[in-house]
C-alpha positions as CSV (number, residue, x, y, z in Angstrom):
1,M,72.2,118.6,57.4
2,M,71.7,120.2,60.6
3,G,69.3,117.9,62.7
4,C,66.1,118.8,64.3
5,M,67.7,118.9,68.0
6,E,70.6,121.1,66.8
7,R,68.2,123.5,65.1
8,L,65.9,123.6,67.9
9,M,69.2,124.7,70.3
10,L,70.1,127.3,67.8
11,R,66.7,128.7,67.7
12,I,66.6,129.2,71.6
13,N,70.2,130.4,71.9
14,N,69.5,132.9,68.8
15,H,66.2,134.2,70.4
16,D,66.8,137.8,72.0
17,G,65.8,136.6,75.7
18,K,62.6,136.2,74.6
19,K,60.6,133.5,76.6
20,V,59.9,130.6,73.9
21,S,57.4,128.0,74.8
22,E,56.3,127.6,71.2
23,F,58.5,127.7,67.5
24,D,57.1,128.8,64.3
25,H,56.0,126.1,62.2
26,H,56.4,127.7,59.1
27,N,60.1,128.0,59.4
28,G,60.6,124.3,59.8
29,F,60.6,124.0,63.2
30,I,58.3,122.0,65.6
31,S,56.8,122.8,69.1
32,I,57.7,121.5,72.5
33,K,54.6,119.5,72.7
34,N,55.1,118.1,69.2
35,L,59.0,117.1,70.2
36,N,57.4,115.2,73.3
37,K,55.3,113.4,70.8
38,L,58.1,112.6,68.9
39,A,59.8,111.2,71.5
40,I,57.0,108.9,72.5
41,A,56.7,108.0,68.9
42,H,60.5,106.9,68.9
43,H,60.1,105.0,72.4
44,L,57.2,102.9,70.6
45,L,59.1,102.7,67.3
46,V,62.0,101.0,69.3
47,A,59.8,99.0,71.6
48,A,58.2,97.4,68.5
49,T,61.6,96.6,66.7
50,F,62.8,94.9,69.5
51,R,59.6,93.0,70.6
52,P,59.8,90.0,68.8
53,Y,63.4,89.7,70.1
54,I,62.1,90.2,73.4
55,L,59.0,87.7,73.1
56,L,62.0,85.2,71.6
57,I,63.9,85.4,75.0
58,K,60.8,85.1,76.9
59,S,59.7,81.9,75.1
60,S,62.8,80.4,75.2
61,T,63.3,81.0,79.0
62,M,59.7,79.6,79.5
63,A,60.6,76.6,77.2
64,N,63.8,75.7,79.3
65,Y,61.6,76.1,82.4
66,L,58.9,73.7,81.2
67,A,61.4,71.2,79.8
68,S,63.1,71.3,83.5
69,I,60.0,70.5,85.2
70,F,58.6,68.2,82.4
71,G,57.3,64.8,84.6
72,T,58.2,66.1,87.7
73,E,55.4,67.0,90.6
74,Q,56.0,70.6,89.5
75,D,54.5,69.8,86.2
76,K,50.8,70.6,86.3
77,V,50.0,69.2,82.7
78,N,51.8,65.9,82.3
79,C,51.2,62.9,84.9
80,S,54.8,62.6,86.9
81,F,54.0,59.0,87.5
82,Y,53.2,57.8,84.2
83,Y,56.5,59.8,83.1
84,K,58.5,57.8,85.9
85,I,56.5,54.5,86.1
86,G,54.9,54.3,82.7
87,A,51.2,53.5,84.8
88,C,49.2,55.9,86.8
89,R,46.3,54.5,89.4
90,H,44.0,57.0,87.8
91,G,44.5,55.5,84.2
92,D,42.4,57.4,81.7
93,R,40.5,59.2,84.6
94,C,43.9,61.1,85.6
95,S,43.4,65.0,85.3
96,R,47.1,65.1,83.8
97,K,48.3,64.2,80.4
98,H,49.9,60.4,79.9
99,V,52.2,61.4,77.0
100,K,52.6,57.9,75.2
101,P,56.4,58.1,73.7
102,S,56.4,57.4,69.8
103,Y,59.8,55.9,70.4
104,S,61.7,54.3,73.5
105,Q,64.1,51.5,74.5
106,T,61.5,50.3,76.6
107,I,58.6,48.2,76.5
108,L,55.6,47.6,78.9
109,L,53.7,44.3,79.0
110,P,50.8,45.2,81.3
111,N,49.5,42.2,83.9
112,L,51.4,39.6,82.0
113,Y,52.9,37.8,84.8
114,Q,50.2,35.9,86.8
115,N,51.8,35.4,90.5
116,P,50.3,32.7,92.1
117,A,51.1,34.1,95.5
118,Y,48.0,36.4,95.0
119,D,45.6,33.7,93.9
120,T,43.5,32.7,96.9
121,K,43.5,29.2,96.1
122,N,47.4,29.2,96.2
123,K,49.1,26.6,98.0
124,M,52.6,26.8,96.9
125,N,55.3,27.4,99.4
126,P,58.1,29.9,99.2
127,S,60.3,28.0,97.0
128,Q,57.6,26.7,94.9
129,L,56.8,30.5,94.2
130,Q,60.3,31.2,93.3
131,N,60.9,28.3,91.1
132,H,57.4,29.4,89.3
133,F,58.7,33.0,88.7
134,D,62.3,31.7,87.6
135,A,60.7,29.8,85.0
136,F,58.8,32.9,83.7
137,Y,61.5,35.0,83.9
138,E,63.7,32.8,81.9
139,D,61.0,32.1,79.4
140,F,60.6,35.7,78.8
141,W,64.2,36.8,79.0
142,C,65.1,34.1,76.2
143,E,62.0,35.3,74.1
144,M,63.0,38.9,74.2
145,C,66.5,38.1,72.9
146,K,65.1,37.4,69.6
147,Y,64.3,41.1,69.0
148,G,67.6,42.6,70.1
149,E,70.2,43.2,72.8
150,L,68.2,43.2,76.2
151,E,69.8,45.0,78.9
152,E,67.0,44.7,81.5
153,V,64.1,43.0,82.6
154,V,61.7,44.2,85.4
155,V,58.7,42.6,87.0
156,C,56.6,44.4,89.1
157,D,55.5,42.3,92.5
158,N,52.7,45.1,93.5
159,N,49.3,43.8,94.0
160,N,47.6,47.3,93.0
161,D,45.4,47.3,89.8
162,H,47.7,49.4,87.8
163,L,51.0,47.6,88.4
164,I,49.9,43.9,89.2
165,G,51.9,41.6,86.7
166,N,53.4,44.3,84.8
167,V,56.6,43.4,82.9
168,Y,59.2,45.8,81.4
169,A,61.8,45.0,78.9
170,R,64.5,47.4,78.2
171,F,66.5,47.1,75.1
172,K,69.8,48.8,74.2
173,Y,68.4,50.3,70.9
174,E,65.0,51.8,70.1
175,D,64.4,49.9,66.9
176,S,64.8,46.5,68.9
177,A,61.9,47.8,71.2
178,Q,59.9,48.8,68.6
179,Q,60.2,45.7,66.7
180,A,59.4,43.5,69.6
181,C,56.5,45.8,70.7
182,D,54.9,45.4,67.1
183,A,55.3,41.5,66.8
184,L,54.4,40.8,70.6
185,N,50.9,42.6,70.0
186,S,49.9,39.8,67.9
187,R,51.0,36.9,70.2
188,W,49.5,35.2,73.2
189,Y,50.9,33.8,76.4
190,A,49.4,31.3,78.9
191,A,46.3,31.3,76.7
192,R,45.9,34.9,77.1
193,P,46.5,37.9,74.6
194,I,49.5,39.9,74.8
195,Y,49.2,43.9,75.2
196,C,52.4,45.4,74.6
197,E,53.3,49.3,74.4
198,L,56.3,51.6,74.4
199,S,56.9,52.8,77.8
200,P,58.6,56.4,79.0
201,V,60.6,54.5,81.7
202,T,64.3,54.5,80.8
203,D,65.7,54.8,84.6
204,F,64.2,51.9,86.9
205,R,66.1,53.7,89.8
206,E,63.4,56.2,89.7
207,A,60.5,53.9,88.8
208,C,61.5,51.4,91.7
209,C,60.3,51.9,95.4
210,R,63.6,52.6,97.4
211,L,62.1,51.5,100.5
212,N,61.1,48.0,99.3
213,S,65.2,47.5,99.1
214,G,65.7,48.6,102.6
215,E,63.8,48.3,105.7
216,G,60.7,47.6,103.9
217,C,57.9,49.7,102.4
218,V,54.8,50.3,104.7
219,R,52.5,50.2,101.9
220,G,53.4,46.8,100.7
221,G,52.1,45.6,97.3
222,F,49.8,48.5,97.1
223,C,52.6,51.1,96.7
224,N,52.5,53.3,93.5
225,F,56.2,52.7,92.9
226,I,57.4,49.6,91.5
227,H,58.4,46.7,94.0
228,R,60.5,44.6,91.9
229,K,60.2,40.8,91.9
230,E,64.2,39.4,91.6
231,P,65.0,36.1,89.9
232,S,67.3,33.7,91.8
233,P,70.7,35.1,91.9
234,E,71.9,31.7,90.0
235,L,69.5,32.2,87.1
236,E,70.5,35.8,86.7
237,R,73.9,35.0,86.5
238,E,73.4,32.4,83.9
239,L,71.2,34.5,81.5
240,E,73.8,37.1,81.8
241,L,76.7,34.8,81.0
242,S,74.5,33.2,78.1
243,T,73.7,36.5,76.5
244,K,77.0,38.1,76.5
245,K,78.5,34.8,74.9
246,W,75.4,34.9,72.1
247,L,76.2,38.7,71.5
248,K,80.0,37.8,71.2
249,M,79.2,35.3,68.8
250,R,77.0,37.3,66.4
251,G,78.3,40.8,67.0
252,R,77.3,43.3,69.7
253,D,75.3,45.4,67.1
254,E,72.0,43.6,66.8
255,R,70.6,46.1,64.4
256,S,72.8,44.4,61.9
257,V,70.8,41.0,62.5
258,T,67.2,40.5,61.4
259,R,66.1,38.7,63.9
260,S,68.7,36.9,66.8
261,P,67.7,33.5,68.1
262,S,67.4,33.4,72.0
263,P,70.2,32.1,74.0
264,E,69.7,28.4,75.0
265,P,68.4,27.8,78.4
266,T,70.7,25.6,80.5
267,R,68.1,24.4,82.4
268,R,64.2,24.3,82.6
269,R,62.4,24.7,85.9
270,Y,58.8,23.2,86.6
C-alpha cells in the first residue's frame, strides 16, 4: 500500500501545473498544515517513547556523580568529617548528615582513654605517661582479640571535645566488629560505662593528621584530624608477634571460632 508521503508527492506531480496549497480531504489526502501537525506529533511520540531511557541515563549519571563525591568536601548533604573520622565537632547540630553505618570493620569507643596528661593535677613525667598509656593499650588490644582477628587500634591524642580519648579498633571481619560492639555496650571500664558504635572509618591514613607525624601540626591537640598516640615500639612488636602466634594456633579465620581468648601478655605495666 502506498504510503501517505508517496501519495502526497504523486498528487503534486500529477496536478496540471496548478498551484497547490490544500489537498482534498475527500480523496484521502491531508493538508500541508495537517502534515506539519503530523510531523510534530511524530516527534512528540518519539520523545515520549525514549523519555524513560533518557531519564534512566541521566539518573545513572547523577548516581555515579553523587557516589564519587560522597563524603568529600563537595558533598553538600553528608558530613565529610564524620565520614573520614567518625566524629564531627558540631555533633548533632551539624548542618550535614551523619550517616551511621549498618555494618563496618571498625568500632569507635568515644572518650574511653583518660589521658592523665590533660589532668590539671597530673604530676607524671613523660616516661610515666608512656607507661600508663602502654598499660591501657595492651589491656585494650588483648580484650579486643576475644572478638576476632584485630588489625589495628588507634587512640586519639587530641584535646578537643569530639576526639579526646577516642579509641578505634579495626577488625578483619565485619561480624567481629559487630560482635564486639554488641558486647562492649553492656560493659564498664575504669568505673565508667562503655559506649561503642560502628564507625565509617576504614582508612586511617585519611583520618589521621599528616602534619602531626612530620614537622608538627600548628593546631596541636585541637586539630580536627586524629593525632594518633603511639605505644612504645617494644609493646607494639610484642603484641603483633603474640597475635600472629595465637592466630596460627587457632586458624586465621576467626569467624569459625565463637569466642577467641586473648593472647597472654608477656608483661604488665603499672
